[in-house]
C-alpha positions in Angstrom: 128.6 124.8 177.0 128.0 127.5 174.4 129.3 130.9 175.1 132.6 132.6 175.3 135.9 131.1 174.1 137.8 132.5 177.0 139.5 130.0 179.2 138.1 131.6 182.4 140.6 134.4 182.7 139.3 137.9 183.4 141.2 139.7 180.6 139.7 141.1 177.5 142.0 139.6 174.9 141.5 135.8 175.4 140.6 133.2 172.8 143.6 133.0 170.4 143.0 130.3 167.9 145.8 128.0 166.8 147.9 129.3 163.9 147.0 132.9 164.7 150.3 133.8 166.5 152.3 136.8 165.8 155.0 136.6 163.0 157.7 136.9 165.6 156.4 133.9 167.5 157.3 131.5 164.7 153.7 130.3 164.2 153.0 132.1 160.9 153.8 129.1 158.7 150.5 127.4 159.7 148.6 130.6 159.2 150.0 131.0 155.7 149.1 127.4 154.8 145.6 127.9 156.1 145.2 131.1 154.1 146.5 129.4 151.0 144.0 126.5 151.4 141.2 129.0 152.0 142.1 131.0 148.9 142.2 127.9 146.8 138.9 126.7 148.1 137.2 130.1 147.5 138.6 130.2 144.0 137.3 126.7 143.3 133.8 128.0 144.2 133.9 130.1 141.0 134.0 127.0 138.9 131.2 125.2 140.8 127.5 125.8 140.1 125.5 125.0 143.3 122.0 123.5 143.1 120.6 126.6 144.8 120.8 129.6 142.4 122.9 132.6 143.5 120.0 134.9 143.0 117.9 133.0 145.6 120.7 133.0 148.1 121.3 136.7 147.6 117.6 137.4 148.1 117.4 135.6 151.4 120.8 137.0 152.6 119.4 140.5 151.7 116.2 139.9 153.6 118.3 139.0 156.7 120.3 142.3 156.3 123.5 140.8 154.8 124.7 142.3 151.6 128.0 141.2 150.1 129.2 141.8 146.5 131.5 138.7 146.6 130.0 135.9 144.6 132.3 133.4 146.3 130.7 134.1 149.7 127.2 133.7 148.2 128.2 130.3 146.7 129.7 129.2 150.0 126.4 129.9 151.7 124.6 128.0 148.9 126.9 125.0 149.3 126.4 125.0 153.1 122.6 125.3 152.6 122.6 122.5 150.1 124.6 120.2 152.5 122.1 121.1 155.3 119.1 120.2 153.2 120.7 117.1 151.9 121.5 115.9 155.4 117.8 116.5 156.5 116.5 114.6 153.4 118.9 111.7 154.0 117.9 111.4 157.7 114.3 111.6 156.8 114.6 108.9 154.2 116.4 106.6 156.7 113.8 107.3 159.4 110.8 106.8 157.1 112.1 103.9 154.9 108.9 102.0 154.0 110.8 98.7 153.8 111.9 98.8 157.5 108.6 99.8 159.1 104.9 99.5 158.5 102.0 100.7 160.6 99.1 98.6 161.8 96.0 99.9 163.4 95.6 98.3 166.9 92.1 98.0 168.1 93.4 97.5 171.7 95.1 100.9 171.7 92.9 102.6 169.2 96.0 103.9 167.4 98.5 103.0 164.8 101.5 101.0 166.0 104.8 100.9 164.1 106.2 97.4 163.5 109.7 96.8 162.5 110.0 94.1 159.8 113.7 94.3 159.1 
């Protein structure tokens, strides 16, 4: 179910994520590794040119009320959008592959009927 991440307790603090422990708890090594990986990933976005231009992403982010001067974040949104559009196009291509289906008009039903020929 979508909603709060609290485990059902009545407190206001709840929802600690793994690796987010205090430095005294001995769990800071995982957090440091996660931060290093995130920093490396964000710096690699500076070398990558996404298909969707930064100006277009900034325009739509601005229209939604989000303004951020960090180009890395803009490129992260561009890469996520590119992946989303790519997944939709891939699913559409698999669904509407003309070699696996064709449509025949059925006079009995007065409609088109899809026939699988694969």
